[in-house]
C-alpha positions in Angstrom: 42.3 5.4 10.6 43.4 8.6 12.4 42.2 12.0 11.3 45.7 13.1 10.4 46.1 10.2 8.0 42.8 11.1 6.3 44.0 14.7 6.0 47.3 13.7 4.5 45.6 11.4 2.0 43.3 14.3 0.9 46.3 16.7 0.7 48.3 14.2 -1.3 45.3 13.7 -3.7 45.0 17.5 -4.1 48.7 17.8 -4.9 48.5 15.0 -7.5 45.5 16.8 -9.1 47.5 20.1 -9.1 50.4 18.4 -10.8 48.1 16.9 -13.4 46.6 20.3 -14.1 50.0 21.9 -14.5 51.1 19.1 -16.8 48.0 19.5 -18.9 48.5 23.3 -19.1 52.1 22.8 -20.4 51.0 20.2 -22.9 48.1 22.4 -24.2 50.3 25.5 -24.4 52.4 23.8 -27.0 49.4 22.4 -28.8 47.5 25.7 -29.0 50.4 27.9 -30.2 49.4 27.5 -33.9 45.8 28.4 -33.2 46.8 31.5 -31.2 48.9 32.7 -34.1 46.0 32.2 -36.5 43.7 34.2 -34.1 46.3 37.0 -33.8 46.5 37.2 -37.6 42.7 37.4 -37.8 42.5 40.2 -35.3 45.2 42.1 -37.2 43.5 41.6 -40.5 40.0 42.5 -39.4 41.2 45.4 -37.1 39.2 44.2 -34.2 39.0 46.4 -31.1 40.3 45.6 -27.6 39.2 42.7 -25.5 36.1 43.4 -23.3 37.7 43.3 -19.9 34.7 43.7 -17.6 30.9 43.4 -18.1 29.7 46.2 -15.9 29.9 49.7 -17.3 30.7 50.7 -20.9 33.8 52.7 -19.8 35.2 49.5 -18.1 34.4 47.2 -21.0 36.5 49.0 -23.6 38.8 51.5 -21.8 40.3 52.8 -25.1 36.9 53.6 -26.5 35.3 55.3 -23.5 34.7 59.0 -23.1 36.6 60.8 -20.4 33.5 62.1 -18.7 31.6 58.8 -18.7 32.4 57.7 -15.1 31.1 61.1 -13.9 27.8 61.2 -15.7 25.8 62.0 -12.6 28.1 64.5 -11.0 31.9 65.0 -11.0 32.0 64.1 -7.3 29.7 61.1 -7.5 30.9 57.8 -6.1 32.0 55.0 -8.4 28.9 52.8 -9.2 31.0 49.8 -10.3 33.9 48.2 -8.5 35.8 47.7 -11.7 36.2 51.4 -12.1 38.8 51.4 -9.4 40.8 48.8 -11.2 41.4 50.8 -14.4 43.7 53.8 -14.2 43.1 56.9 -16.3 44.9 57.4 -19.6 48.6 58.3 -19.3 48.2 61.6 -21.1 45.3 62.7 -18.8 45.8 65.5 -16.4 47.1 69.1 -16.4 50.2 68.3 -18.4 48.6 65.8 -20.8 47.3 65.9 -24.3 43.7 66.5 -23.1 44.6 69.7 -21.3 46.5 71.1 -24.3 43.6 70.4 -26.6 41.1 72.4 -24.5 43.5 75.4 -24.3 43.5 75.9 -28.1 
């Protein structure tokens, strides 16, 4: 058997597995819709907080519950310790024209 034939068999097998995974995902999406609705109702009833996005620093785990100065605990010009800090943007109302600036002027 030629190498190209083996490569095509492996590629075809991978495509079949990919198609099966996609079919399984579509099938489970319909089957899990009721359970997702129940979980959403539970979150709404209990008033649970945001999902923990990352596991590194506390200001990247729950961005809505973090202090604004937390990333700069060492010094304001310190480098980011955790790579996920560069994936989360600051709050929309942060900056000179935002809510945080007007609160400190009062």
